C-alpha positions in Angstrom: -7.0 -20.8 -28.0 -6.8 -21.4 -31.8 -3.5 -20.6 -32.9 -3.3 -21.6 -36.6 -5.6 -20.9 -39.4 -5.3 -23.0 -42.5 -7.6 -21.6 -45.4 -7.5 -24.4 -48.2 -9.2 -22.9 -51.8 -8.6 -21.5 -55.0 -6.5 -17.9 -53.6 -8.8 -16.1 -56.7 -12.0 -16.6 -54.1 -10.5 -17.1 -50.8 -7.7 -14.7 -50.4 -10.6 -11.5 -51.2 -12.8 -12.3 -48.9 -10.6 -12.8 -46.3 -11.6 -10.7 -42.9 -8.3 -10.8 -41.2 -5.0 -9.5 -41.1 -2.2 -12.1 -40.9 1.6 -12.6 -39.8 2.5 -14.8 -42.1 0.6 -15.6 -45.4 2.0 -18.7 -47.8 2.1 -19.3 -51.4 3.6 -22.6 -52.1 4.2 -24.2 -55.6 1.4 -22.2 -57.5 2.2 -19.1 -58.8 3.5 -20.7 -61.9 0.3 -21.7 -62.7 -2.2 -18.8 -62.7 -2.9 -15.8 -64.3 -4.4 -13.6 -61.7 -1.4 -12.3 -60.5 -1.5 -8.8 -60.3 -4.6 -9.7 -58.3 -3.4 -12.3 -56.3 -0.3 -9.8 -55.0 -2.6 -6.8 -54.7 -5.3 -8.8 -52.8 -2.3 -10.5 -51.1 -1.1 -7.7 -49.5 -4.1 -5.9 -47.9 -4.6 -9.2 -45.8 -0.9 -9.1 -44.6 0.1 -7.0 -41.4 1.7 -4.2 -41.7 5.1 -5.9 -40.2 4.0 -9.3 -42.0 5.6 -11.5 -44.0 4.7 -13.7 -47.3 6.6 -16.9 -48.6 6.6 -18.5 -52.0 7.7 -21.6 -53.5 8.4 -21.5 -57.1 10.2 -23.8 -59.1 13.1 -21.1 -60.5 14.1 -20.9 -63.4 17.5 -19.7 -62.5 18.0 -23.3 -61.0 17.7 -25.9 -62.2 15.3 -25.6 -65.0 17.9 -23.6 -66.5 19.3 -26.8 -67.1 16.6 -28.2 -68.9 15.9 -26.8 -72.0 12.3 -27.4 -73.4 11.0 -29.3 -70.5 7.6 -30.0 -71.1 6.7 -29.9 -67.2 7.9 -26.0 -67.9 5.7 -24.8 -70.9 2.1 -23.9 -71.3 -0.3 -25.9 -69.5 1.6 -26.9 -66.7 3.4 -23.5 -66.0 2.3 -20.3 -67.0 4.8 -17.9 -66.1 8.7 -18.9 -65.0 10.7 -17.1 -62.0 13.7 -15.6 -61.6 14.4 -13.5 -58.0 14.6 -10.0 -60.2 11.1 -10.8 -60.4 10.8 -11.2 -56.7 12.5 -8.4 -56.0 10.6 -6.4 -58.8 7.4 -7.4 -57.1 8.2 -6.6 -53.8 9.5 -3.3 -54.8 5.8 -2.9 -57.3 3.5 -4.5 -54.3 4.8 -4.3 -50.8 7.3 -1.6 -51.3 10.2 -3.0 -49.8 12.9 -5.3 -51.5 13.0 -9.4 -51.8 14.1 -10.5 -48.3 15.9 -13.6 -49.3 16.3 -16.0 -51.4 16.9 -19.9 -51.3 17.5 -21.7 -54.4 17.3 -25.6 -54.5 21.0 -27.0 -55.5 21.5 -28.5 -59.0 22.5 -32.4 -58.8 23.8 -34.2 -61.4 21.5 -36.5 -62.7 23.6 -37.9 -65.7 25.6 -40.4 -63.2 24.4 -43.0 -61.5 
């Protein structure tokens, strides 16, 4: 019996074509690179089961990136968008009619020493 199904491809191409509803959809380290956020969240909502979960990982503007002003890796063309917990609260309300369930931010370490 098949338990896990992994689908690899561009979300712009893959998500709208899915025929099955899923318990969990993950989006790791790519939202900051795309320019079709509205379509992504609408399509993702359509593919989630009623009590499904969308798990997202992005660089947080409130974390390490806030401490690195004008970091070349955090501006276009590398990152088109910047994300905060408030962004995800708004996305939850706008697209999923729910609030952000949980936000985990990686600790910021002092890189000056060593």
